[in-house]
C-alpha positions as CSV (number, residue, x, y, z in Angstrom):
1,M,-53.0,-39.0,-50.8
2,T,-52.0,-35.3,-52.1
3,T,-48.8,-33.8,-51.9
4,M,-47.6,-30.6,-52.7
5,T,-43.8,-30.1,-53.0
6,M,-42.9,-26.2,-52.7
7,P,-40.2,-25.1,-55.4
8,E,-36.4,-24.1,-54.4
9,T,-33.7,-22.1,-56.2
10,A,-31.6,-24.5,-58.2
11,P,-27.6,-23.2,-57.4
12,I,-26.3,-22.1,-60.5
13,S,-23.9,-24.4,-62.7
14,T,-21.0,-24.0,-64.0
15,S,-22.4,-25.3,-67.6
16,Q,-24.5,-21.8,-66.8
17,R,-21.7,-20.2,-66.8
18,W,-20.0,-17.9,-69.5
19,S,-18.1,-19.9,-71.9
20,V,-16.6,-19.5,-75.7
21,G,-18.7,-22.9,-76.6
22,R,-22.4,-20.9,-75.4
23,W,-21.4,-17.6,-76.4
24,A,-20.4,-18.7,-80.0
25,A,-24.0,-20.9,-80.8
26,R,-25.7,-18.5,-78.8
27,I,-25.0,-16.2,-82.3
28,G,-25.2,-19.7,-84.1
29,R,-28.4,-20.1,-83.1
30,F,-29.9,-16.6,-83.6
31,L,-28.0,-16.7,-87.2
32,A,-30.3,-19.7,-87.8
33,Y,-33.4,-18.5,-86.5
34,G,-33.0,-15.3,-88.7
35,L,-32.3,-17.2,-91.7
36,I,-35.2,-19.4,-91.4
37,A,-37.2,-16.4,-90.0
38,L,-36.4,-14.3,-93.2
39,L,-37.4,-17.3,-95.2
40,L,-40.7,-17.9,-93.1
41,G,-41.2,-14.0,-93.6
42,V,-41.4,-13.9,-97.3
43,V,-43.6,-16.2,-97.6
44,G,-45.5,-15.3,-95.0
45,F,-45.8,-11.8,-95.1
46,S,-46.9,-11.8,-99.1
47,L,-49.4,-14.6,-98.8
48,T,-50.9,-13.0,-95.8
49,L,-50.4,-9.5,-97.0
50,A,-52.0,-10.5,-100.4
51,L,-55.0,-12.5,-98.8
52,L,-56.0,-9.5,-95.9
53,T,-55.6,-7.1,-99.1
54,A,-57.7,-8.8,-101.8
55,G,-60.4,-9.7,-98.8
56,V,-60.6,-6.0,-97.5
57,S,-61.0,-4.9,-101.4
58,T,-63.7,-7.4,-101.9
59,V,-65.8,-7.1,-98.5
60,V,-68.6,-5.1,-100.1
61,V,-69.7,-7.7,-102.3
62,W,-69.4,-11.0,-99.5
63,V,-66.5,-12.8,-101.7
64,G,-64.4,-10.8,-99.5
65,L,-64.9,-12.6,-96.5
66,P,-63.9,-16.4,-97.1
67,I,-60.6,-14.6,-98.3
68,L,-60.1,-12.8,-95.1
69,V,-60.7,-16.3,-93.5
70,V,-58.3,-17.6,-95.1
71,G,-55.9,-14.9,-94.5
72,V,-55.8,-15.4,-90.9
73,L,-55.8,-18.7,-90.8
74,V,-52.6,-18.6,-92.6
75,A,-51.2,-16.1,-90.4
76,R,-52.3,-18.4,-87.7
77,G,-50.1,-21.3,-89.3
78,F,-47.1,-19.3,-89.9
79,A,-47.5,-17.9,-86.3
80,A,-47.9,-21.8,-84.9
81,A,-44.1,-22.3,-86.7
82,E,-43.2,-19.7,-84.5
83,R,-44.0,-21.2,-81.2
84,A,-42.0,-24.3,-82.1
85,L,-39.1,-22.8,-83.9
86,Q,-38.0,-20.1,-81.2
87,P,-38.2,-21.6,-78.3
88,V,-35.7,-24.4,-79.9
89,L,-32.9,-21.4,-80.8
90,L,-34.0,-18.0,-78.8
91,G,-35.0,-20.1,-75.9
92,G,-37.9,-18.9,-73.6
93,T,-41.7,-20.7,-74.1
94,L,-44.3,-19.2,-76.5
95,P,-47.9,-20.8,-75.2
96,T,-50.6,-20.5,-78.0
97,P,-54.2,-18.8,-76.5
98,G,-57.7,-21.2,-76.5
99,A,-59.7,-20.6,-80.0
100,K,-62.6,-18.8,-79.8
101,R,-65.5,-21.2,-80.8
102,A,-68.9,-21.0,-82.5
103,P,-71.6,-21.5,-80.3
104,E,-73.6,-24.7,-80.0
105,G,-76.1,-24.7,-83.2
106,A,-74.6,-21.9,-84.9
107,G,-75.2,-22.1,-88.2
108,W,-72.6,-22.9,-90.7
109,M,-72.0,-19.3,-91.9
110,R,-71.6,-18.3,-88.8
111,R,-68.9,-21.4,-88.1
112,L,-66.7,-20.2,-90.8
113,L,-66.8,-16.3,-89.7
114,V,-65.6,-17.0,-86.5
115,P,-61.1,-16.5,-87.1
116,L,-62.3,-12.9,-87.5
117,T,-64.1,-12.2,-84.5
118,D,-61.5,-13.7,-82.8
119,P,-59.0,-11.1,-81.5
120,Q,-55.8,-13.5,-81.7
121,R,-56.0,-14.3,-85.1
122,W,-55.5,-10.3,-85.2
123,L,-52.6,-10.4,-83.7
124,D,-50.9,-13.9,-85.4
125,A,-52.0,-11.6,-88.7
126,L,-50.3,-8.5,-87.2
127,W,-47.2,-10.2,-85.9
128,V,-46.3,-11.9,-89.3
129,L,-46.1,-8.8,-90.8
130,V,-44.3,-6.9,-88.0
131,N,-41.7,-10.0,-87.6
132,F,-41.2,-9.8,-91.0
133,L,-40.2,-6.0,-91.4
134,L,-38.1,-6.5,-87.9
135,V,-36.1,-9.4,-89.1
136,L,-34.8,-7.5,-92.5
137,I,-33.3,-4.9,-90.0
138,T,-32.0,-7.6,-87.2
139,F,-30.3,-10.4,-89.2
140,P,-28.6,-8.2,-91.5
141,L,-27.4,-6.3,-89.1
142,T,-26.3,-9.6,-87.1
143,V,-24.2,-10.9,-90.1
144,A,-22.6,-7.6,-90.9
145,W,-21.5,-7.6,-86.6
146,T,-20.6,-11.6,-87.1
147,A,-18.2,-10.6,-90.1
148,G,-16.7,-7.5,-88.4
149,A,-15.9,-9.9,-85.6
150,I,-14.5,-12.2,-87.6
151,G,-13.1,-9.5,-89.1
152,T,-10.3,-9.4,-85.9
153,V,-7.8,-12.1,-87.3
154,G,-9.9,-12.6,-90.8
155,G,-8.6,-9.0,-91.7
156,P,-4.5,-8.8,-91.2
157,L,-4.8,-12.7,-91.9
158,A,-5.9,-12.1,-95.8
159,S,-3.7,-8.4,-95.7
160,V,-0.7,-10.2,-94.7
161,I,-1.8,-13.2,-97.3
162,L,-2.1,-10.6,-100.5
163,A,1.1,-8.8,-99.5
164,Q,3.1,-12.2,-99.5
165,V,1.1,-13.4,-102.9
166,L,1.0,-9.7,-104.4
167,P,4.4,-8.1,-103.6
168,E,4.0,-5.6,-106.5
169,A,0.2,-4.8,-106.4
170,E,0.3,-1.3,-105.2
171,M,-2.7,-2.0,-102.8
172,N,-4.1,1.8,-100.7
173,G,-4.6,0.3,-97.0
174,L,-5.5,2.9,-94.6
175,G,-2.0,3.2,-93.5
176,E,-0.8,4.7,-96.5
177,L,-4.3,6.9,-96.8
178,L,-3.2,8.3,-93.2
179,G,0.2,9.2,-94.6
180,F,2.8,6.3,-93.4
181,S,4.7,4.2,-95.6
182,G,6.2,1.3,-96.4
183,S,6.1,-2.0,-93.5
184,F,4.8,0.5,-91.4
185,A,2.0,1.3,-93.3
186,M,1.1,-2.7,-93.3
187,I,1.3,-2.2,-89.2
188,V,-1.1,-0.2,-89.4
189,D,-3.4,-1.1,-91.3
190,I,-3.0,-4.7,-89.8
191,G,-3.8,-2.2,-86.3
192,L,-6.6,-0.9,-87.0
193,Q,-8.2,-3.5,-88.2
194,V,-7.3,-5.7,-85.5
195,A,-9.1,-2.5,-83.4
196,G,-12.1,-2.3,-85.5
197,G,-12.8,-6.7,-85.2
198,L,-12.3,-6.1,-81.4
199,F,-14.6,-3.8,-81.3
200,F,-17.4,-6.0,-83.2
201,L,-15.9,-8.8,-81.4
202,L,-16.7,-7.4,-78.4
203,T,-20.2,-6.0,-78.9
204,V,-21.8,-8.7,-80.5
205,G,-22.6,-10.5,-78.2
206,P,-25.1,-8.1,-76.2
207,L,-26.0,-7.1,-79.8
208,V,-26.9,-11.2,-80.4
209,R,-28.5,-10.5,-76.7
210,G,-31.1,-7.8,-77.0
211,L,-32.0,-8.1,-80.6
212,S,-33.1,-12.4,-79.2
213,A,-34.8,-10.2,-76.2
214,L,-36.5,-8.0,-78.9
215,H,-37.9,-10.7,-80.9
216,R,-39.3,-12.7,-78.1
217,G,-40.8,-9.4,-76.2
218,V,-43.2,-8.9,-80.1
219,A,-43.7,-12.9,-80.3
220,R,-44.4,-12.3,-76.6
221,G,-47.1,-9.1,-77.2
222,L,-48.4,-10.6,-80.0
223,L,-48.3,-14.5,-79.7
224,S,-49.2,-15.1,-76.1
225,S,-50.3,-12.4,-74.3
226,R,-53.7,-13.4,-74.6
227,Y,-52.8,-17.0,-72.9
228,E,-51.8,-15.2,-69.6
229,D,-54.9,-13.3,-69.9
230,Q,-57.4,-16.4,-70.5
231,Q,-55.7,-18.6,-67.9
232,R,-56.3,-15.5,-65.2
233,L,-59.9,-16.0,-66.4
234,R,-60.3,-19.3,-66.0
235,R,-58.3,-19.2,-62.4
236,T,-60.8,-16.5,-61.8
237,Q,-63.6,-18.5,-62.7
238,E,-62.1,-21.8,-61.0
239,S,-62.0,-19.3,-57.4
240,R,-65.5,-18.4,-58.2
241,A,-67.1,-21.6,-58.6
242,A,-64.8,-23.3,-55.6
243,G,-66.3,-20.5,-53.2
244,R,-69.3,-21.4,-54.4
245,S,-69.2,-24.7,-53.6
246,A,-67.3,-24.0,-50.4
247,E,-70.1,-22.0,-48.9
248,S,-72.6,-24.2,-50.1
249,T,-70.7,-27.2,-48.4
250,A,-70.0,-24.8,-45.5
251,L,-73.9,-24.2,-44.9
252,R,-74.8,-27.3,-45.1
253,R,-72.9,-28.8,-42.4
254,L,-74.1,-25.5,-40.3
255,E,-77.5,-26.2,-40.9
256,R,-77.0,-30.1,-40.0
257,D,-75.2,-29.2,-36.9
258,L,-77.8,-26.7,-36.2
259,H,-79.9,-29.6,-36.7
260,D,-78.0,-32.3,-34.6
261,G,-77.3,-30.1,-32.0
262,P,-78.7,-27.1,-30.5
263,Q,-82.1,-27.3,-32.8
264,Q,-82.4,-30.4,-30.5
265,R,-81.8,-29.5,-27.3
266,L,-83.5,-26.2,-27.4
267,V,-86.1,-28.6,-28.3
268,R,-85.7,-30.7,-25.3
269,A,-85.2,-27.4,-23.6
270,S,-88.9,-26.5,-24.7
271,M,-90.5,-29.6,-23.9
272,D,-88.8,-29.0,-19.9
273,L,-90.3,-26.1,-20.1
274,A,-93.6,-27.3,-20.4
275,R,-93.2,-30.2,-18.0
276,V,-92.1,-27.3,-15.1
277,E,-95.2,-25.6,-15.5
278,A,-96.9,-28.9,-14.6
279,L,-94.8,-30.0,-12.2
280,A,-95.0,-26.6,-10.1
281,A,-97.8,-26.9,-8.2
282,N,-98.3,-30.6,-7.7
283,D,-94.2,-31.2,-7.4
284,P,-92.5,-28.2,-6.9
285,E,-89.1,-30.9,-5.9
286,K,-89.8,-32.5,-9.4
287,A,-90.5,-29.5,-11.2
288,Q,-86.6,-28.1,-9.6
289,T,-84.5,-31.1,-10.4
290,V,-86.4,-30.4,-14.2
291,L,-85.3,-27.0,-14.4
292,R,-82.3,-28.0,-13.5
293,E,-81.5,-30.2,-16.6
294,T,-82.7,-27.6,-18.6
295,R,-80.4,-24.9,-17.5
296,E,-77.4,-27.7,-18.6
297,Q,-79.3,-28.6,-21.1
298,L,-79.0,-24.6,-22.1
299,G,-75.5,-24.7,-21.3
300,L,-74.3,-26.9,-23.8
301,T,-76.7,-25.2,-26.8
302,L,-74.5,-22.5,-25.9
303,D,-71.0,-23.7,-26.1
304,D,-72.5,-25.4,-28.9
305,L,-73.1,-21.7,-30.6
306,R,-69.9,-21.0,-29.6
307,R,-68.5,-24.1,-31.2
308,L,-70.3,-23.1,-34.1
309,S,-69.3,-19.5,-34.2
310,R,-65.7,-20.0,-34.5
311,G,-66.2,-21.7,-38.7
312,I,-67.4,-18.8,-39.1
313,A,-66.1,-15.6,-38.1
314,P,-64.7,-15.3,-34.6
315,P,-65.0,-12.3,-32.4
316,I,-61.5,-12.5,-31.5
317,L,-59.8,-12.7,-35.1
318,V,-61.6,-9.5,-35.9
319,D,-60.8,-7.4,-32.2
320,R,-57.1,-8.8,-31.4
321,G,-55.7,-10.5,-35.1
322,L,-54.9,-13.6,-36.6
323,A,-52.0,-14.8,-33.6
324,A,-54.4,-14.1,-30.8
325,A,-57.4,-16.4,-32.4
326,L,-54.7,-19.0,-33.0
327,T,-53.2,-19.2,-29.7
328,E,-57.1,-19.4,-27.8
329,L,-57.7,-22.4,-30.4
330,A,-54.6,-24.3,-29.3
331,A,-56.0,-23.6,-25.8
332,I,-59.7,-24.9,-26.4
333,S,-58.3,-27.8,-28.5
334,P,-58.0,-31.5,-26.5
335,V,-55.1,-31.6,-28.3
336,P,-51.9,-30.1,-27.0
337,T,-51.2,-27.7,-29.9
338,T,-48.1,-25.4,-30.1
339,V,-48.6,-21.8,-31.8
340,Q,-45.9,-19.9,-33.9
341,S,-47.0,-16.8,-35.9
342,A,-46.0,-13.7,-35.6
343,D,-48.3,-10.2,-35.9
344,L,-48.5,-10.4,-40.0
345,D,-50.2,-7.7,-41.2
346,L,-52.3,-10.0,-43.9
347,P,-55.6,-8.9,-45.5
348,E,-58.9,-9.9,-43.3
349,H,-60.4,-12.4,-46.3
350,V,-56.3,-14.4,-45.8
351,E,-56.9,-14.5,-42.1
352,I,-60.8,-16.0,-41.9
353,G,-59.5,-18.3,-44.6
354,I,-56.0,-19.0,-42.7
355,Y,-58.6,-19.4,-39.0
356,Y,-60.5,-22.0,-40.8
357,V,-57.5,-24.2,-41.8
358,V,-56.3,-24.2,-38.7
359,S,-59.3,-24.6,-36.9
360,E,-60.8,-27.9,-39.4
361,S,-57.3,-29.7,-39.3
362,L,-57.6,-29.3,-35.2
363,T,-61.0,-30.7,-35.3
364,N,-59.6,-33.4,-37.7
365,A,-56.1,-33.9,-35.7
366,A,-58.9,-34.6,-32.0
367,K,-61.3,-36.8,-33.4
368,H,-59.6,-38.8,-36.1
369,A,-55.6,-38.5,-36.2
370,R,-55.1,-39.9,-32.3
371,A,-52.6,-37.3,-32.2
372,E,-50.9,-36.5,-29.5
373,S,-49.4,-33.2,-30.2
374,V,-49.6,-30.8,-33.1
375,Q,-47.3,-27.9,-34.6
376,V,-48.6,-25.2,-36.5
377,E,-46.8,-22.0,-37.9
378,V,-47.6,-19.4,-39.6
379,V,-44.9,-17.3,-42.2
380,R,-45.7,-14.9,-45.5
381,I,-43.4,-15.9,-48.3
382,G,-43.1,-12.5,-51.1
383,D,-47.2,-12.0,-51.8
384,D,-48.0,-15.1,-49.9
385,A,-49.4,-16.4,-46.5
386,R,-48.5,-20.3,-45.6
387,V,-50.2,-22.1,-42.7
388,R,-48.5,-25.2,-42.0
389,I,-50.4,-27.6,-39.3
390,Q,-48.0,-30.9,-38.5
391,D,-49.4,-33.6,-36.0
392,D,-47.8,-37.0,-35.0
393,G,-50.6,-39.3,-35.4
394,R,-51.7,-42.0,-37.5
395,G,-51.7,-40.7,-41.0
396,G,-53.5,-41.4,-43.5
397,A,-55.4,-39.1,-44.0
398,E,-57.3,-38.8,-47.1
399,M,-59.6,-35.9,-49.7
400,R,-62.7,-37.1,-50.7
401,T,-66.0,-35.9,-52.0
402,G,-67.8,-34.2,-49.6
403,G,-65.7,-34.8,-46.2
404,G,-63.9,-31.9,-44.3
405,L,-60.2,-32.0,-46.5
406,A,-62.3,-31.3,-49.1
407,G,-64.3,-28.4,-48.5
408,L,-61.4,-27.2,-46.9
409,A,-60.0,-27.3,-50.6
410,G,-62.7,-25.1,-51.7
411,R,-62.6,-23.2,-49.3
412,V,-58.8,-22.3,-49.8
413,A,-59.3,-23.0,-53.8
414,S,-62.4,-20.0,-53.3
415,L,-59.0,-17.7,-52.4
416,E,-57.3,-18.2,-55.1
417,G,-54.9,-20.4,-52.8
418,R,-53.4,-23.6,-52.8
419,L,-53.9,-26.5,-50.3
420,A,-51.5,-30.3,-49.5
421,V,-52.3,-33.2,-48.0
422,H,-49.2,-34.9,-47.2
423,S,-50.7,-37.7,-44.6
424,P,-48.7,-41.2,-44.8
425,A,-49.5,-44.2,-42.5
426,G,-47.8,-44.1,-39.2
427,E,-46.0,-41.1,-39.8
428,G,-48.8,-38.5,-38.7
429,T,-50.3,-35.7,-41.5
430,R,-49.2,-32.1,-42.4
431,V,-51.8,-29.8,-44.0
432,E,-50.2,-27.0,-45.8
433,A,-51.8,-24.2,-46.9
434,V,-50.4,-21.1,-49.5
435,I,-53.5,-17.9,-50.0
436,P,-52.1,-14.9,-52.0
437,C,-52.9,-11.9,-49.9
438,G,-53.7,-10.2,-53.0
439,S,-56.1,-12.7,-53.5
């Protein structure tokens, strides 16, 4: 039994709302990240730049190639440290793209130079250089802003303490520079310090969020962007493989159905017509009987061909749309079936995929489920089309290799969709397919 749970949007909990603790923790985490990134950056920038420079300058004598390899591998190590550090302190994820591998049977020299032909290794090296220069700006800026925010309280407090400890000392504050004197100058100093501190206090949060987003964006673009491309390519390859497998399975099944059904009936009809030719002169009544049987066989053959054609490309689907095609399927189904399907604007290949899922599910419900009723629902959710078929049969359906459900899963996978079957024993079967409209 295979099950799938549709994602739900979780409500925002009170712990996710703004609070002083979360605000201070975010600033603290960014300061910790900046400090660690600065320390790692000093080492990483120095090593990577030195190795790459030495490698490029000596590559003409081949000595530079191993040095370049060491340089990109060193950069890879610092990039791996960033992938581990950033999710902990800044949040988000930084998946690691797959490394390029040498082909089987490659010599040692070719295996040695594989890192130099891997684009991700050079992106790692570029990130080491860029992130170090970036953190040289963002970390001191955050420290200065945080110190300014602390000055909201610390500045006035320091002024009052100094005035009490050193009453005779001459302190030219902003108040005196503006022309005030005595205690009024002290009040002006404290007011300006509070105002300046409030500016830093109110802006340090947005500043830290912006700088965190900047670091995450740079890291995602240089360290993880190829991962998304690789996953997209992998899904495309799997979809194509599933499509080829589903097509081969469907063709074999069609060939078997044609051989076991229409072909056998046509062979028998041909033999019966030969008998009619032999009986026409001597036994006309018997010839008429054989002709009637032959006509019945040809009618059954035509029904079989119509049934088989519904699994390929039914004309009603092309001419009148998905809702009409599903209504026809429900009308000819041996099990009473209700269909809920609005007139959706879906691509043709998605409509054919949904039709095939419903047709196969209704066939399974009639043959195996012992169901008394079936409900079919087709809706569009964003960029996806979802079809759900629920029967009240005996359940227990399983996705076995070579079975109808496995072929159905392959057909849906060829459209980059997902198929789920939920069939607990005695509780009916629910087949659900989600197919992206942009597949």
